[in-house]
N, C-alpha and C positions, 0 to 999 in steps of 0.2 A: 504492498499500500502506499503509494507516494503520496506525501502529502506538501505543497508548497505554500508559503504566503511573502506578502511584500509588506513589509512592518517601517512605522517611522520612530525613529530615537534621535536625539541631539538634533534636528534638524534633518537628517539625512535620511532615504530609506534604503531598506538592505531586502534583497528577495533571500528568506532563508528555509531550510527544511530541516529535518529533525536530524541530529547529529553534529549540524555545524557549528562553527567556533569562528566568533565574528569579535572584531576589536571594535568598539563602539566609543563614541565619547563618553569621557568619566560620568558614573552612576553613582548615588550616593547609597552604598551598598555594601556588606562586610563580603569578605570571599565566603564560599559555601552558602552563600543566600540565595534564594530561590527569587528568582521576580517574573514580572508578566507583563508584556508587549498589548497593550490594548487597542493602540491604531493600527489597527489591518485595512490595508487599501485592496490586496486581493486575496482571496483562498484558492487553492486547488487541490481537490481529492480525486483520485485515478479512478476508485472503486465508488462512491457513493454520492457525491452530490455535484463533480464535475467541477466546473469555474463557478467562481460567485465573485463581483467588482462591486465596489461602494461606491457610491456617490463621494460619500468624506470618509465614512469608517463601517467598517461590518461590526457586525456582532461574532468576533471571533477573539480568541486568545489566544498569544504565542508567550509557554513558560518558558525560560531560561535559568539557568546556574550562573554565579558568578565565580571565574575559574581564578582572575587574577586582576588585581589594580596594576597597571604599567605605567611608566614614560616614555614616550616617542624619542627618533631621534632629535638630537640636537640641531634647530637652525637658528644661523649665523644673519643679523641683521647690521648693516653696514651703510652707515647716510655719510654723505662724504661732501663737503661744497667746496669747487677748487679757487683758490686766491682769495682766501675766507680764513684758513687756518683753521675748518672746522671737519671735524668728524669724529663719528659716536659709531661705538661696536656694542652691538646686543646679541643675547640668546634667549634661544626659547625653545623649553620640551613640553610638548603637548600631556594633558594626562587622558590616559584611556583606558578602559575595561574590557577584560575578555569575557566573554560571555559562551556559553555552550547550550544548544537549543535542545530543551527536553522533549517538547509537545507542542502540538498544533492542534487546535481544538475550535468547533464551530461550534457557536452557543445556541 
């Protein structure tokens, strides 16, 4: 049985299936916590219901478990203006949450 869903988290949309491991923007939860994504835009079930596409959000739930809280690669920001002796160097590391998809259910 193949179930697929398109979920929204952190302002981005992800196509997920059971067992997938995603790197999403930081979620406020601890490692091992189970969370639910309720913003589901598309639900596909090959056996029972076929495809459901929501106008805005479907009545479906994607259950996931938090595997890790990580930081991404360092991005260097350099600002420079010639002839003015202005230069500024800065770094940034984005915070991420690694999530494993456990269940995809239509309500």
